[in-house]
VEXVO-495059 format. One line per 4 residues: their letters; for each residue x, y, z of N, C-alpha, C. Coordinates in steps of 0.1 Angstrom, whole numbers, plus 5000, padded with zeros to 4 digits. Each point is the difference from the previous one (the first is absolute). Layout:
! residues N
A) X:Y:Z:X:Y:Z:X:Y:Z; ...
! end
This chain:
! residues 118
MKHI) 1194:0282:8757:5007:5009:5010:5011:4992:5006; 5012:5006:5000:5012:4994:5007:4999:5002:5015; 5005:4990:5007:4999:5000:5014:5015:5000:5006; 5003:5010:5008:5013:5002:5006:4999:4998:5015
LIVD) 5010:4994:5006:5002:4998:5014:5011:5009:5005; 4997:5008:5010:5010:5009:5006:5003:4995:5014; 5013:4997:5002:5004:4994:5013:5010:5010:5007; 4996:5006:5010:5009:5009:5008:4995:5001:5014
DQLG) 5009:5000:5010:4995:5002:5014:4997:5014:5003; 5003:5010:4992:4996:5014:5002:4987:5003:4994; 4990:5003:5008:4987:5003:4996:5000:5012:4989; 5007:5010:5003:5001:5011:4991:5004:4997:4986
IRML) 5010:4991:4998:5005:4995:4987:4988:4992:4993; 4994:4991:5008:4989:4992:4994:4989:5009:4995; 4996:5010:5008:4989:5008:4996:5004:5009:4988; 5012:5005:5000:5004:5008:4988:5000:4992:4987
LQEV) 5006:4988:5001:5001:4992:4988:4986:4995:4996; 4991:4997:5010:4987:4996:4997:4992:5011:4992; 5002:5012:5005:4993:5011:4993:5005:5002:4986; 5013:5000:4998:5006:5001:4987:4996:4989:4990
FSQE) 5000:4988:5004:4997:4989:4991:4985:4998:4998; 4992:5004:5010:4986:5000:4998:4996:5010:4989; 5006:5012:5001:4998:5010:4989:5005:4995:4987; 5009:4991:4999:5005:4995:4987:4991:4989:4995
GYEV) 4990:4996:5008:4991:4990:4995:5003:4986:5005; 5009:4998:5010:5003:4987:5006:4990:4997:5011; 4998:4987:5002:4994:4995:5012:5012:4999:5009; 4999:5004:5013:5011:5001:5009:4997:4992:5013
SLAA) 5009:4991:5004:4999:4993:5013:5012:5005:5008; 4998:5000:5013:5011:5005:5009:5003:4989:5010; 5013:4999:5003:5005:4991:5011:5011:5008:5008; 4999:4998:5013:5009:5007:5009:5012:4991:5004
NGYE) 4999:4987:4997:5011:4990:5003:5000:4989:4990; 5010:4991:5001:5002:4989:4991:4989:4990:5000; 4995:4997:5012:4989:4990:5001:4988:5004:4993; 4996:5013:5002:4988:5005:4992:5003:5000:4985
ALEI) 5012:5004:4996:5003:5000:4986:4999:4986:4994; 5005:4990:5006:5000:4987:4995:4986:4994:4999; 4992:5004:5010:4986:4996:5000:4992:5006:4988; 5003:5013:4998:4993:5007:4988:5005:4994:4987
VESL) 5013:4998:4999:5005:4995:4987:4994:4986:4997; 4998:4992:5010:4995:4986:4998:4985:5000:4998; 4993:5010:5005:4985:5000:4999:4994:5008:4989; 5007:5010:4995:4995:5009:4990:5009:4999:4987
QIDG) 4994:5005:4989:5008:5001:4987:5007:5013:5000; 5013:5000:5004:5009:5012:5001:5008:5000:4987; 5001:5012:4995:5008:5002:4987:5014:5006:5003; 5002:5006:5012:5013:5006:5004:5000:5003:5014
VLLD) 5012:5000:5006:5002:5002:5014:5011:5011:5002; 4996:5010:5008:5010:5010:5004:5004:4997:5015; 5012:4996:5002:5004:4994:5013:5011:5007:5006; 4998:5004:5013:5011:5007:5007:5010:4990:5005
MKIP) 5013:5004:5000:5010:4991:5004:5001:4997:5015; 4997:5011:5008:5001:4998:5014:4987:5000:5007; 4995:4988:5003:4987:4998:5007:5003:4992:5012; 4995:5004:5012:5001:4991:5012:4994:4986:4998
GMDG) 5007:4990:5006:4994:4987:5000:5005:4991:4988; 4998:5005:4988:5005:4993:4988:5004:5011:4991; 5013:5000:4996:5005:5011:4992:4997:4998:4985; 5003:5010:4993:4996:5000:4985:5007:4989:4993
IQIL) 5012:4996:5003:5007:4989:4993:4992:4987:5003; 4996:4998:5012:4993:4987:5004:4986:5000:4993; 4993:5011:4999:4987:5001:4994:5002:4998:4985; 5010:5007:4994:5002:4998:4985:5003:4985:4997
TKIK) 5008:4994:5008:5004:4986:4998:4987:4991:5000; 4992:5002:5010:4987:4992:5001:4991:5003:4988; 4999:5012:4996:4991:5004:4989:5005:4993:4987; 5013:5001:4998:5006:4995:4987:5000:4984:5000
EKFP) 5000:4994:5012:4999:4985:5000:4987:4996:4994; 4989:5007:5003:4987:4996:4996:4995:5007:4987; 5005:5012:4998:4996:5008:4989:5012:5006:4993; 5008:4992:4993:5013:5005:4994:4998:5011:4990
DLPV) 4989:5001:4994:4998:5011:4989:4993:5012:5006; 4997:5001:5012:4993:5012:5006:5011:5011:5002; 4998:5011:4994:5009:5011:5001:5000:5006:5014; 5012:5000:5006:5001:5006:5014:5010:5011:4999
MMMT) 4996:5012:5005:5008:5012:4999:5004:5004:5015; 5013:5001:5002:5004:5002:5014:5002:5015:5003; 4997:5004:5013:5002:5013:5005:5010:4999:5011; 5010:5008:5000:5010:5000:5010:5006:5013:5004
AYGE) 5005:5001:5012:5006:5012:5004:5014:5001:4993; 5004:5013:4997:5013:5002:4994:5011:4993:5008; 5009:4994:4993:5012:4994:5007:4999:4985:5002; 4989:4994:4996:4998:4985:5001:5003:4993:4987
LNLI) 5010:5004:4993:5002:4995:4987:5004:4985:5000; 5006:4995:5010:5003:4986:5001:4987:4992:5000; 4990:5005:5007:4987:4993:5001:4993:5001:4986; 5001:5011:4994:4994:5002:4986:5006:4990:4991
QKAM) 5013:4998:5000:5006:4990:4991:4995:4986:5003; 4998:4997:5012:4995:4987:5004:4986:4998:4995; 4992:5011:5002:4986:5000:4995:4999:4998:4985; 5008:5007:4993:5001:4999:4985:5004:4986:4996
DLGA) 5009:4994:5007:5005:4986:4997:4988:4990:5003; 4991:5004:5009:4989:4991:5003:4988:5002:4991; 5001:5010:4991:4989:5002:4991:4992:5012:5001; 5004:5010:5008:4993:5013:5000:5001:5007:4987
SLYF) 4989:5006:4996:5000:5007:4987:5006:5014:5000; 4998:5007:5010:5005:5014:5001:5002:5003:5015; 5007:5011:5002:5001:5005:5014:5000:5015:5000; 4995:5005:5011:4999:5014:5003:5007:5003:5013
TKPF) 5008:5011:5001:5006:5004:5013:4991:5011:5006; 4998:4999:5013:4992:5010:5007:5010:5010:5005; 4996:5013:5000:4987:5005:4995:5000:4999:4985; 4989:4995:4995:4999:4999:4985:4991:5011:4994
DIFE) 5002:5002:4988:4991:5010:4992:4988:4992:4996; 4988:5003:5006:4988:4993:4998:4996:4999:4985; 5004:5010:4992:4996:5000:4986:5009:4990:4993; 5013:4998:5004:5008:4990:4994:4996:4986:5003
VRDA) 4995:4998:5012:4995:4987:5004:4988:4997:4992; 4990:5010:4999:4988:4998:4992:5003:4996:4986; 5009:5008:4994:5003:4997:4986:5007:4987:4998; 5009:4996:5009:5007:4987:4998:4991:4989:5002
VNKL) 4991:5000:5010:4990:4990:5002:4991:4999:4988; 4995:5011:4995:4991:5000:4989:5007:4993:4988; 5012:5004:4998:5008:4994:4988:5001:4985:5002; 5003:4996:5012:5002:4985:5002:4987:4992:4999
LK) 4989:5006:5005:4988:4992:5001:4989:5002:4989; 5002:5010:4992:4990:5003:4990:5004:4995:4986
! end
């Protein structure tokens, strides 16, 4: 069973994605901030990360950088609000696998993650 980590400061997004990916057969871990996310990535066997770009305390670029320093092959998929294309380019340059703009089509996210991780 693949294990996915969802990192978003919005509870509703975390819960929606958890429900979708649990139904797809993934084990799902949730983090509301970068510190929780890094702790989970370092302590569990994670196969993919869905990471929001805008998180208080430590933003998505900082979290992505720290993940890629220790786990360069771990697929990280970024979620961002429309209009942050400069940040998306930076994330892709740092090794992000995919990005989704909010509001996203949950079925497109599901299909893209399945294709990347299965």
